[in-house]
C-alpha positions in Angstrom: 198.3 32.8 277.0 198.7 33.4 280.8 195.6 31.3 281.5 194.7 27.9 280.0 191.9 28.2 277.4 190.1 25.0 276.2 188.9 26.8 272.8 188.9 30.2 271.2 187.2 31.8 268.3 189.0 35.1 267.2 187.0 37.5 265.1 188.6 40.2 263.1 191.6 40.3 265.5 194.3 43.0 264.9 197.8 42.0 265.5 199.8 44.2 263.3 199.5 47.9 262.8 199.5 49.9 259.8 201.1 53.5 259.5 199.2 55.7 259.4 196.4 53.9 261.1 193.0 53.6 259.4 190.7 56.6 260.0 188.6 54.7 262.4 191.5 54.1 264.9 193.1 57.5 264.7 191.0 59.0 267.6 191.6 55.9 269.7 195.4 56.0 269.0 195.7 59.6 270.1 193.8 58.9 273.3 195.8 55.7 274.1 199.2 55.9 272.6 200.7 53.4 275.1 198.5 50.7 274.2 199.6 50.9 270.7 203.2 51.4 271.6 203.2 48.3 273.8 201.3 46.3 271.4 204.0 46.7 268.8 206.8 46.2 271.1 205.4 42.9 272.3 203.8 41.1 269.2 207.3 39.7 268.4 207.6 38.0 271.8 204.0 37.0 272.2 203.8 33.1 272.8 201.5 32.4 270.1 202.5 28.7 270.2 200.5 28.4 273.5 197.4 29.3 271.8 195.5 26.1 270.3 191.9 25.1 269.5 191.3 28.3 267.8 189.1 29.4 264.9 190.3 32.5 263.3 187.4 34.4 261.3 188.0 37.6 259.3 186.1 39.5 256.5 187.9 40.1 253.4 186.2 43.6 253.1 187.4 44.6 256.8 188.6 48.4 255.9 190.0 48.7 259.6 192.1 45.5 260.0 193.6 43.9 256.9 192.8 40.1 256.7 196.5 39.2 256.4 196.3 39.8 260.2 194.3 36.7 260.5 197.0 34.7 258.5 199.6 36.2 260.7 197.8 34.7 263.8 196.9 31.4 262.1 200.6 30.6 261.1 201.8 31.0 264.4 199.3 29.3 266.8 199.4 25.6 267.4 196.9 23.0 266.3 194.1 22.2 266.2 193.3 25.4 264.4 191.2 26.6 261.5 191.2 30.1 259.5 188.0 31.2 257.9 188.1 34.3 255.5 184.5 35.4 254.9 184.5 36.5 251.4 182.9 40.1 251.1 182.3 40.5 254.8 183.2 43.9 256.3 184.4 44.7 259.7 181.1 44.4 261.4 179.6 41.6 259.7 176.7 43.9 258.8 175.1 41.6 256.3 172.7 39.2 257.8 173.9 36.2 255.8 177.6 36.9 256.9 176.7 37.4 260.5 174.6 34.3 260.5 177.2 32.2 258.8 180.0 33.5 261.3 177.8 32.8 264.3 177.1 29.2 263.1 180.7 28.4 262.4 181.7 29.9 265.8 179.0 27.7 267.6 179.9 24.6 265.6 183.7 25.3 266.7 182.8 25.5 270.4 180.4 22.3 270.2 183.4 20.4 268.7 185.9 21.5 271.2 184.5 22.5 274.5 184.5 19.9 277.2 181.1 18.5 278.0 180.0 18.0 281.5 
């Protein structure tokens, strides 16, 4: 939000923390506790409304970051915006069909909104 951004695609973006954190994040949280504390303290004051032209993508089978984080972001950002919950996709979009669909959707979003020179 500090720099102007023409277009943005967010993929499986965490915005709210769970306690206890998922097993995959426990080691990271122990090594960088200040990041997690700072993040939690500032999420309520983050200027989401300044974010626009954003596609939010999240897999419904993400076991690290629940897909309700995608809705949290989507509800707070400004239009134009879209949310795409990829049914059965995991955190890393390991299945080729999920990964390919996510990449195609991202490219279409960028083509739609990036300024052409």
